[in-house]
Residue frames as a rotation matrix with the C-alpha (Angstrom) as fourth column:
MET 1
0.436 -0.610 -0.662 128.62
-0.744 0.170 -0.646 106.11
0.507 0.774 -0.380 86.52
TYR 2
-0.545 -0.734 0.404 130.30
-0.825 0.384 -0.415 104.37
0.150 -0.560 -0.815 89.42
MET 3
-0.093 0.591 0.801 127.28
-0.545 0.643 -0.538 102.13
-0.833 -0.487 0.262 90.11
ASP 4
0.823 0.375 -0.427 127.08
-0.558 0.395 -0.730 101.14
-0.105 0.839 0.535 86.42
ASP 5
-0.100 -0.916 -0.389 130.74
-0.790 0.311 -0.529 99.88
0.605 0.254 -0.754 86.65
ARG 6
-0.641 -0.087 0.762 129.83
-0.668 0.552 -0.499 97.84
-0.377 -0.829 -0.413 89.70
ARG 7
0.392 0.881 0.265 126.75
-0.533 0.453 -0.715 96.37
-0.750 0.139 0.647 88.02
SER 8
0.694 -0.110 -0.711 128.61
-0.662 0.290 -0.691 95.48
0.282 0.951 0.128 84.89
MET 9
-0.484 -0.872 0.073 131.44
-0.804 0.410 -0.431 93.83
0.346 -0.267 -0.899 86.89
ILE 10
-0.409 0.383 0.828 128.91
-0.561 0.610 -0.559 91.72
-0.720 -0.694 -0.034 88.85
TYR 11
0.661 0.710 -0.244 127.03
-0.585 0.283 -0.760 90.88
-0.470 0.645 0.602 85.64
ARG 12
0.266 -0.669 -0.694 130.28
-0.832 0.205 -0.516 89.76
0.488 0.714 -0.502 84.02
LEU 13
-0.738 -0.541 0.403 131.26
-0.675 0.596 -0.436 87.48
-0.004 -0.593 -0.805 86.95
LEU 14
-0.125 0.777 0.616 127.80
-0.451 0.509 -0.733 85.98
-0.884 -0.370 0.287 87.10
ALA 15
0.681 0.347 -0.645 127.66
-0.718 0.143 -0.681 85.42
-0.144 0.927 0.347 83.38
ASP 16
-0.238 -0.850 -0.470 130.94
-0.794 0.449 -0.409 83.56
0.559 0.276 -0.782 83.55
TYR 17
-0.678 -0.014 0.735 129.59
-0.653 0.473 -0.592 81.58
-0.339 -0.881 -0.329 86.43
VAL 18
0.220 0.877 0.428 126.46
-0.300 0.478 -0.825 80.30
-0.928 0.053 0.369 84.65
ARG 19
0.165 -0.189 -0.968 128.25
-0.975 -0.180 -0.131 79.78
-0.149 0.965 -0.214 81.33
SER 20
-0.746 -0.549 0.376 129.24
-0.548 0.828 0.122 76.21
-0.379 -0.115 -0.918 82.15
PRO 21
-0.431 0.604 -0.670 127.33
-0.534 0.428 0.730 73.49
0.727 0.672 0.138 80.21
SER 22
-0.266 0.349 -0.899 126.77
0.660 0.746 0.094 71.62
0.703 -0.568 -0.428 83.48
LEU 23
-0.022 0.365 0.931 124.60
-0.372 -0.867 0.331 73.68
0.928 -0.339 0.155 85.83
ARG 24
0.486 0.187 -0.854 125.19
0.573 0.669 0.472 71.35
0.660 -0.719 0.218 88.77
HIS 25
-0.513 -0.818 -0.260 127.82
0.774 -0.311 -0.551 73.75
0.370 -0.484 0.793 90.18
LEU 26
-0.342 0.444 0.828 125.18
-0.150 -0.896 0.418 76.42
0.928 0.019 0.373 90.66
ARG 27
0.753 0.648 0.116 124.01
-0.271 0.144 0.952 74.65
0.600 -0.748 0.284 93.86
ASP 28
0.275 -0.711 -0.647 127.48
0.722 0.598 -0.349 73.70
0.635 -0.371 0.678 95.07
ASP 29
0.890 0.101 -0.445 128.41
0.412 -0.599 0.687 75.52
-0.198 -0.794 -0.574 98.28
ARG 30
0.000 -0.979 -0.204 132.08
0.601 -0.163 0.782 75.91
-0.799 -0.123 0.589 97.34
SER 31
-0.446 -0.091 0.890 131.16
0.874 -0.257 0.412 77.34
0.192 0.962 0.194 93.98
LEU 32
0.595 0.737 0.320 128.81
0.578 -0.669 0.467 79.81
0.559 -0.093 -0.824 95.57
GLN 33
0.701 -0.402 -0.589 131.38
0.405 -0.456 0.793 80.84
-0.587 -0.794 -0.156 98.13
LYS 34
-0.301 -0.870 0.391 133.91
0.814 -0.021 0.580 81.27
-0.497 0.493 0.714 95.32
ILE 35
-0.222 0.292 0.930 131.71
0.768 -0.535 0.351 83.57
0.601 0.793 -0.105 93.29
ALA 36
0.865 0.478 -0.150 130.67
0.456 -0.627 0.632 85.55
0.208 -0.615 -0.761 96.38
ASN 37
0.356 -0.817 -0.454 134.36
0.532 -0.223 0.817 86.04
-0.768 -0.532 0.355 97.28
GLU 38
-0.448 -0.552 0.703 135.15
0.886 -0.174 0.429 87.16
-0.115 0.816 0.567 93.73
ILE 39
0.341 0.678 0.651 132.36
0.652 -0.670 0.355 89.70
0.677 0.304 -0.671 93.80
VAL 40
0.923 0.038 -0.382 133.42
0.344 -0.521 0.781 91.12
-0.170 -0.853 -0.494 97.19
GLN 41
-0.014 -0.995 -0.095 137.13
0.683 -0.079 0.726 91.28
-0.730 -0.055 0.681 96.18
ASN 42
-0.391 -0.111 0.914 136.26
0.877 -0.345 0.334 93.08
0.278 0.932 0.232 92.94
LEU 43
0.605 0.713 0.355 134.05
0.497 -0.686 0.531 95.57
0.622 -0.144 -0.769 94.80
ASP 44
0.774 -0.374 -0.511 136.67
0.422 -0.296 0.857 96.20
-0.472 -0.879 -0.071 97.51
GLN 45
-0.202 -0.936 0.290 139.41
0.873 -0.038 0.486 96.77
-0.444 0.351 0.825 95.01
ARG 46
-0.313 0.175 0.934 137.44
0.678 -0.647 0.348 99.50
0.665 0.742 0.084 93.24
SER 47
0.619 0.568 -0.542 136.44
0.784 -0.407 0.468 101.17
0.045 -0.715 -0.698 96.60
ALA 48
0.488 -0.409 0.771 137.68
0.044 -0.871 -0.490 104.76
0.872 0.273 -0.407 96.83
VAL 49
0.904 -0.110 0.414 138.53
-0.426 -0.136 0.894 104.12
-0.042 -0.984 -0.170 100.50
TRP 50
0.642 -0.682 0.351 141.24
0.418 0.695 0.585 101.58
-0.643 -0.228 0.731 99.72
LYS 51
0.578 -0.475 0.663 142.68
0.655 -0.214 -0.724 103.61
0.486 0.853 0.188 96.88
LYS 52
0.838 -0.266 0.476 143.95
-0.433 -0.854 0.286 106.07
0.330 -0.446 -0.832 99.57
TRP 53
0.607 -0.562 0.561 146.34
-0.427 0.364 0.828 103.37
-0.670 -0.742 -0.019 100.82
GLU 54
0.908 -0.275 0.317 147.98
0.419 0.639 -0.645 102.36
-0.025 0.719 0.695 97.59
GLY 55
0.491 -0.798 0.349 151.75
0.072 -0.362 -0.929 102.79
0.868 0.482 -0.120 97.04
LYS 56
-0.472 -0.876 0.101 154.14
0.011 -0.121 -0.993 104.14
0.882 -0.467 0.067 99.70
ARG 57
-0.117 0.499 0.859 151.47
-0.896 -0.425 0.125 104.91
0.427 -0.755 0.497 102.27
ASP 58
0.843 0.476 -0.251 150.74
-0.347 0.838 0.422 101.19
0.411 -0.268 0.871 102.82
THR 59
0.231 -0.861 -0.454 154.44
0.483 0.506 -0.715 100.36
0.845 -0.054 0.533 103.29
VAL 60
-0.578 -0.472 0.666 155.02
-0.243 -0.679 -0.693 103.27
0.779 -0.562 0.278 105.74
LEU 61
0.209 0.759 0.617 151.91
-0.896 -0.104 0.432 102.45
0.392 -0.643 0.658 107.76
LYS 62
0.838 0.103 -0.536 152.80
0.006 0.980 0.198 98.74
0.545 -0.170 0.821 108.05
SER 63
-0.106 -0.978 -0.182 156.22
0.488 0.109 -0.866 99.71
0.866 -0.180 0.466 109.27
ALA 64
-0.559 -0.005 0.829 154.83
-0.480 -0.813 -0.329 102.17
0.676 -0.582 0.452 111.79
LEU 65
0.486 0.833 -0.263 152.58
-0.268 0.429 0.863 99.55
0.832 -0.349 0.432 113.44
GLU 66
0.273 -0.466 -0.841 155.41
0.714 0.685 -0.148 98.37
0.645 -0.560 0.520 115.71
CYS 67
-0.723 -0.627 -0.290 156.12
0.670 -0.535 -0.514 101.75
0.167 -0.566 0.807 117.19
TRP 68
0.252 0.836 -0.487 154.14
0.869 -0.417 -0.266 104.60
-0.426 -0.356 -0.832 118.74
ILE 69
-0.828 -0.395 0.397 153.78
0.535 -0.769 0.350 107.70
0.167 0.502 0.848 116.71
PRO 70
-0.554 0.684 -0.475 151.40
0.040 -0.548 -0.836 110.56
-0.831 -0.482 0.277 117.59
LYS 71
0.055 0.695 0.717 148.39
0.801 0.398 -0.447 110.34
-0.596 0.599 -0.535 115.32
ALA 72
0.833 0.299 -0.466 148.58
0.057 -0.884 -0.464 113.95
-0.550 0.360 -0.753 114.13
GLU 73
0.001 -0.924 -0.382 152.24
-0.678 -0.282 0.679 113.67
-0.735 0.258 -0.627 113.17
LEU 74
-0.594 -0.199 0.780 151.63
0.244 0.879 0.410 110.35
-0.767 0.434 -0.473 111.34
LEU 75
0.411 0.863 0.293 148.63
0.684 -0.079 -0.725 111.85
-0.602 0.499 -0.623 109.51
SER 76
0.683 -0.228 -0.694 150.73
-0.388 -0.918 -0.079 114.84
-0.619 0.323 -0.716 108.48
PHE 77
-0.409 -0.907 0.105 153.53
-0.470 0.307 0.827 112.62
-0.782 0.289 -0.552 107.19
LEU 78
-0.401 0.375 0.836 151.14
0.590 0.804 -0.077 110.36
-0.701 0.462 -0.543 105.24
ASN 79
0.709 0.701 -0.069 149.42
0.433 -0.512 -0.742 113.32
-0.556 0.496 -0.667 103.67
GLY 80
0.274 -0.682 -0.678 152.88
-0.628 -0.661 0.411 114.42
-0.728 0.313 -0.610 102.37
LEU 81
-0.665 -0.459 0.588 153.09
0.064 0.750 0.658 111.27
-0.744 0.475 -0.470 100.34
PRO 82
-0.869 0.358 -0.342 151.41
-0.438 -0.232 0.869 110.93
0.231 0.905 0.358 96.91
GLY 83
-0.671 0.696 -0.256 147.71
0.638 0.718 0.279 110.19
0.378 0.024 -0.925 96.96
PRO 84
0.183 0.843 0.506 144.38
0.252 -0.537 0.805 111.58
0.950 -0.020 -0.311 98.16
ARG 85
-0.468 -0.313 0.826 144.31
-0.619 -0.551 -0.559 113.59
0.631 -0.773 0.064 101.35
LEU 86
-0.352 0.347 -0.869 143.63
0.619 0.783 0.062 111.49
0.702 -0.516 -0.491 104.52
THR 87
0.000 0.472 0.882 141.46
-0.543 -0.741 0.396 112.65
0.840 -0.478 0.256 107.34
MET 88
-0.911 -0.323 0.257 141.40
-0.368 0.353 -0.860 111.78
0.187 -0.878 -0.441 111.04
THR 89
-0.015 0.923 -0.385 138.60
-0.095 0.382 0.919 109.43
0.995 0.051 0.082 112.27
VAL 90
-0.200 0.071 0.977 137.22
-0.966 -0.182 -0.184 109.08
0.164 -0.981 0.105 115.74
THR 91
-0.356 0.037 -0.934 137.39
-0.098 0.992 0.077 105.60
0.929 0.119 -0.350 117.24
């Protein structure tokens, strides 16, 4: 189901791109970069990874960047906010 949503979104963007009566823009570098950026942005916005950071978590994390907070305590606090459960990653 998720892949079908991605395919239909890409199809819709490409269909809009080629709808123009003048097809000269199909070879234009700026136009190609624009459609590529639109596709990537649409795919990134729908990614489950980024949905974990919507809302208050994003604001809190941006505020915490300037200070040192133990990772475990920050993770515990962020998991107390609304949204999917976060997990620790190894860097």
